[in-house]
Residue, then its C-alpha position, 0 to 999 in steps of 0.5 A: d132550251l124551251n121558251f117558257e114565255n110561250p103559253a103553247v110550251h106550257e100546254a105541250l108540257r101538260k100533255v107530256l106530263d099527262f102521258w106519264l102520270q096517266m101511265g102510273v108514274d109516281g113522280l117527275r124530276l125537274d132537271a135544272v129547275p132554277y133555269l126555266f125562264e130567262a131574263e136579260g141582265t140576270n144569271c136566270e136563277n130563281l126568277p119570279a116567273t119560274h116560281h109562278y110557273l111551278k105553282q101553276l104546275r103543282k096546282y094542275i097536278d093536285d087538281n087532277y092526280d092523287d099521290r104524285m110528286l115533283l122533285a126539284e134539282a136545284n144545285q144551290w146553297p140550302e137557302d136558295a134551294a129551299s125557295y123551290f118548296g114555296d109555301g108547300d105549293e111548289c115542289h114536294m121534294n128537293f135535292h140537298f146538294p151541299l150536304m153530300p160532299r160534306m159527308f165525304m169530307a167529314v169521313h176523310q177528315e174524321n171531323n163532324f164539323p162539315i156536316l154540322d156546319i151545312l145543316e146549321q145553314t139549312p132552313d126549315i121547310p114546309d111540313n108537307c115537303q122533304w129534302a132528298i139526300f144522296l151520296r152521289n148525284h146520278d152521274e157524279l159526286t158533284l162539287e159545285m156547292v163547296t168552296d174552291e179550297d174544299r173542291d181541291y181537297m176532294y179532288r186530292v182525296y177522292a180523284e187522284d187520277p185527273r181522268a176521274r174528274i168531270n166538270l165540277g165533280i168526280r165521276r166514280r161510283l160509291a165503292p171505288l170512292l170509299r174502297e172498303r165495306r165499313k165505310l160503305e156501311l157507315m155512309t149508308g147508315m148516315l144517309l138513312s138517319l140524317p133528316g131527309t129522304p135517302v136516294l140510292y143510285y143503282g149499283d151502290e147496293i152491291g158495291m159496283g165499280d166504274n170505268y172512268y176511261l169511258g167518255d164523259r159521264d158514261a163512267v158510272r152508267t155501265p150496265m147493272q150487274w145482275s149475274g155472272d152470265r153474259n153481259a152481267g145478265f143485263s142483256r142477251a145481245n151480242p156484247q159488242k152491241l151494248f151501248l156501254p160495256v160491263i165492268i171487267d176491272p179485276e177488283y169489281h168484275y161483274e162475275a164477282i160483283n153481281v146481284e145473283a151472287q150476293q142474293g145467295n150470301p146473307e152476309s153480302l152488302l146487298w142483304w145488309t142494305k136490304r136489312i137496314l132499309d127495312l129497319r128504317k121503314h119500321h121507324q117513321v122517326f127517320g123520315r119525319g122526325t126532328v133532329e137535335f145535334l149533340q155537342p160531344d167533346n170528341p169531334k170525331v163522333l157525330a151524335f144527334i137525336r131524331e124525334y117524332q111523336d113518342e119515338r126517339v132515336l139516338v144516332v151516334v157515328n164514329l167518323s174515325r178509322y180508329s176506335q173512339f169513345v164519346e161522352l154524351d149529355l143524355s141526363r134528360f133521359s135518365g132511367i131509360a135503357p137504350i135499345e140498339l135497333f139492329g140487334h135489340t141489345e139493351f144498353p146500360r141505363i142512362g143516369e145523370l152523369p155523361y153517358l159513355l159509349t165506345m165506338s168501333p172504327h167507322g161504326f155507328y149506333w141507332l139507339d131507341l130512347g123511347d119509354r117502354e112502360e108496360t101497358a096495362d092489360d085493359q089498355l088494348p091498342t086501337v087501330y083504325s079501318d075505313g074499309d075491309w078490316r082485312g086491310l089491317l093485315e096488308g101492306r108493307k107495314p100493316a096497321l095491326l103490326a104493333a098490336l100483334e107485337a104486343f099480343l104474341p108474347k102473351a099467347r100461351w102457345f108463343r114459345s120464345k117468351s124469353r127472347r126480345i122480338r126485333r120485328l114482325v113481318v106478316r108473311d101471308v094472309q089466307p081468307l077463309g071466305d068473305s070479310d065476315q069470315p076469319v083469315i089465317t095469318l102467317i107471321d114471321v118473328e125475328f129476334s135480337e138473338g137466335d133463329p127467326e120463327t113463323y107462327l100461324l094465327p087465325v084472326a077475325l073481327t067481331t062486333g056487338e054481343h059476341q064482342e062482349a062474350v069474347f071479352e068475358h070468356h076469352p080476354q086473352a084472345v083479344i088482339a086490338r080494338v077496331e074503330g072506323a067503318q066497323d067498331g069491334i075487336v080483332y081476336d084469335a079466331s081459333i075460338a070464332p064460330g065456324f072456324a074449326d068446322a072450316v079448317l076440318e073441311i079443308a083437312s078432309s076434302n080437296r079444298r085449297l086455301a091460298g094466300r099470296s105466297t102460301r097454300l093450305a091443303g088437306v092430306p086426308s088418310p083413308r081412315l078420315q072419312e070413317i072418323v068424321a062419318e057422323s056429322p060432328s056436333a058443335s066444335r070447341a077450342v080446348d082451353l089448356e096450357q098448350t103450345n098448340t091449339t086443340l079443336v074438339f068436334g063433339e066425340t068424333a074428331v080432334l084437330k090439333l092446330f100447330r101454332r109454330i110453323e116449321r118446314g119438314t115432316n112433323p113427328d106427330v103426323e109421322v108417329s101417329a100414322a105409323l102407330t095407326e098402321a101398326g094397329f096400336e090401340h092406345s093412341p088416337p087413330y090418325g086421320g090426316h093432316l094440314e099441309l102448308a106450302m110456303g114457296s120453294g122448299e119442304p112444306a110444313v104441317a099446320g095441323i093434325v086430325s085424329g079420332f076422338v077418344s072418350n076420356q076422363g082427363d089427362a093422367w096428370s090431373f088424375t094423379l093429383d086427385r089420387l095424391a090428394r087422397y094419399f096425403d089425407d091417409a098419410l097424415s093419419s098413418q101409423h107407419d114410419a115413412n122413412q122405414l118404408l123407404s129403407s128397403l128402396r135404393s135411391d137410384p130409380a134404375r134399381l126400383t124393382e123390389a116388391v111393394p110392402e103391404p103398408v105402401s100398397e094400402l096407402i097408395g091404393d089402386y094407383l099402383p096397379l094403374a102405374r103397372l098398367l101405364g108401364e105396360r102401355c109405354a112398353e107396348l108403344h115402343l114395341a109398336l114403333l120398333q115393329n114399323s122397321e121397314a120404313a126408313a124413318f123408323a128403321p132401328l139404329p144400333f148404339s155406337t161409341l160415337h153416338q154415346r160420346s155425342l150423348f155425353q158431350s151434349g149432356r156435359a154442356a147442358l150440365k155446365r150451363g145449368l150449374d153455372k146458371l144455378s151458381r149465379n142465382l145461388r144468393n137468391l135461394e133460401g133454406s133447404t133449397a139453398e142447402i141442396a143447391e150448394r151440395v149439388l154445386s160442390q159435387r159437379s165433378q161427380l155429376e159429370a163423372r156419372l154422365r161420363r159412364i155412358v162413354g164406356d163400352k158400346i151398348d148392345a141395344v138399338r135406337i128407335r123413334c120414340h114419343g120424345d116428350l113423355h110425361l103424365g100430361q101426355v097420357l089420357y085416362t079413360g077410367n080403366d086404361f090409358i091413351i098416349i097422345d101428342f107425339e110431336g116431341e119436345p117443342g123447344r127442339t127443331i123438327g130435325e132433332r125431334r126425329i132423331k132415333r133415341s133409346p126408349l129409356r129416355d121416355v121412361a126417364g121422362m115418366l119417372r120424373s113426372f111421378h116425382y113432380a106430381a108428388v111434390a106438386a100435390r104436397h104443395g097443393e091445397h089439400v096439404r096444410e102449410e104446417d103439415d108440409r115438412s112432415m109430409q115430405p118423406w111421404d111424397e118420396v114414399w109415393h113417387r119412389w114406389v110408384s116409379a118402381v112399379f111402373l119401371s118393373a112393369y115396363l121392363q117385364r113387358a119389353s123384355g127381350s126387345a132389341f131396344l133394351p140393353r142386354q147387360e143390366s149395367d148398361l140399362e142402369t147407365l142409360l136410365d142414369f143418364y136420361w134421368a140426369e138429362k131430364c133433371i138438368y133441363e128442369l133445373s134451367y126451366e125452374l130457374d127461369n120460370r118457377p124458382d119455388w119448384l127448384a128443389i125438385p130437379l135438385a133432389g133428382l140430381a142429388d139422387l145420382l150422388e147417393p152411394 
């Protein structure tokens, strides 16, 4: 031992301390700190000289170093150990030795008393200090701070073999002590939620074993098991040269228990530990919050509330090996619905009565009890920045994270609005230039259910007049206010000056944009230079309801920025390039795309560049305009709408009759345009069929197996949709309720209609299609149509969107779009409410005859092609099936989003029930 009475010892220790702290060490553990000084007639513990020296040491560190820490090892009862915090001027942290064995006792005794008893004896400590809590000391489960009776109990329970005992402790690792995964998770969950900073010992995160046949404390000092290679990946040396051997016990053999194996298994103990540590880091309440222990009648359950600022978390732990229930007095939180933090599952609301929870064996809950009142739209979150604003997006928990979590669900391009966000992670930040330039941010979003998603979000800071302009013209783009070095706002930079030009430059050149782990690069086609040959005029972001962001460069080029980032070849790029190569003139010419490399694995597509096509808007808007005139004329028409429908049969597969003169007069020039649109859609499919040499576009024949697969997916969708309709039936009124009841009563007939596709093999081929064809995906030029947006249905994965299908699925999508347009126009401002009922047959006249003309033109133009079935009955079967498939999708969508429009898909399904 050193002679701490000698000042030369103090000076020598300062030099040692300087050596390590200047090297970058964050903290020092003070071993056996109560015994630094000696005094005759005492046990040398807790001497005033020791505390005086620690204050001097602390002052020296504070005066010379930032963010450094002293951790005391004082194996004493809480009231004695707490003295080594001083008045916040001695050690920053201190091990809480008495708590550890009592956690093990509580679990084996299935009683919360040992934990409650020792924490009740733990005094308050200074605000700038913290206890360090642990499940094992570095060499043993130490039993010094227990009674003799408790020590005997712990030996009997956890160290039956005397060789596992050492001094006043047990030399075993956590996994052999607890022996099962659920107990490991339970103890770790308690460790991370009780007051204090958790300390983990190496190997416990993977459930390593031990070897107590080795001498002294070496039982738990064996090499870390990194892999199943020689020496467990710890060293390449001759195994006999290792200081200690690796574990070869059959149950804990290093070839089975190692980091490499568990890293590849997302359900392993290692990944579970990573996830729970990450969850704890996202909730400051665990590290800084107060604790209030509840007193349930069931002693097998430990329950306490952690609270910090506006965050409250209820922790409930089942110490028993059997299922338990517990009733908790939570009446002061009445009205709050607890949210389980791991899965973000919402529990029943708390009331005035005791709150009942059922617990699985050795299970635990972390329940968020925070108030979740909606923030007013004008109450933007505020973040603080004392330097470069881009720092708000950096670090383990970026300052902007909470603001982004509030912003994303409101963004029109965010796809999973109905799912609860569990957490966000800023994967990477790619600066476009200096701090006054935007950055491209990649954000990983995890949900309480389903797969995670990655989104691309350009972010910029603006101040002054431009800040006010953003608020006035693009309030939905604002993410948060910024105060500090620069006062302003951070916002979605897709509307920022210069952003579009910078991204187009990357797409059309060899410039690379790099972040920490990702790289954005342009993949220009030979035609891109021709597209952007002229210097483009001012760029702008198109303000449309889209799942992506469209940037327009004068009348030169269009760049679509994909917001959801998915690995793999985006169909929009693939199909656009194929159509351009095939010489198809009725889609925008493909110019190139932006490729995003994200480490190993396939890159993703972040954007696509195409040539600008002059147009008068999309066909949906054009159609609604024509329908407004149509309804004006229909109001004064002398014809009987029902008579004009009588010559038509309900099923759209048969709408091929000649158009009566009254219908032609009323619908006017839209009929020849519908005929033209049918031809263009057929030409699109013929062009895609033409590109059959590429494997991705090679046609595939129908097969009975594929037909059965179609039926199975259609049947499942029908069941889910009708079950949802049944649950919502009581909320429907009038004619919508009537038709809903009719559809529900005939679900077996609908299933039978779908089952027709399972008959004989259909003699036709499947090809790559548009995938999401409707009037909104078509531009009207004034005398022709341009088909756009080939990425497919946004709700499907890239793999699903690349599946080859019958082009008749696109046709059915357009037929459904005509139906929607007619009803939307009838409910619009051009038809008075009192005229709505009388106009209902007229919207049927319009959409049925327009559908007939469109379908007739399509079939005539595509006649003889390999994708059209040779048998008319097969054509009817496919159109029936895809019509029903679209209606079923629409049914679920309208139930979730627009219940007032539910009658449209219900009418579509009812059509299939017509004889």
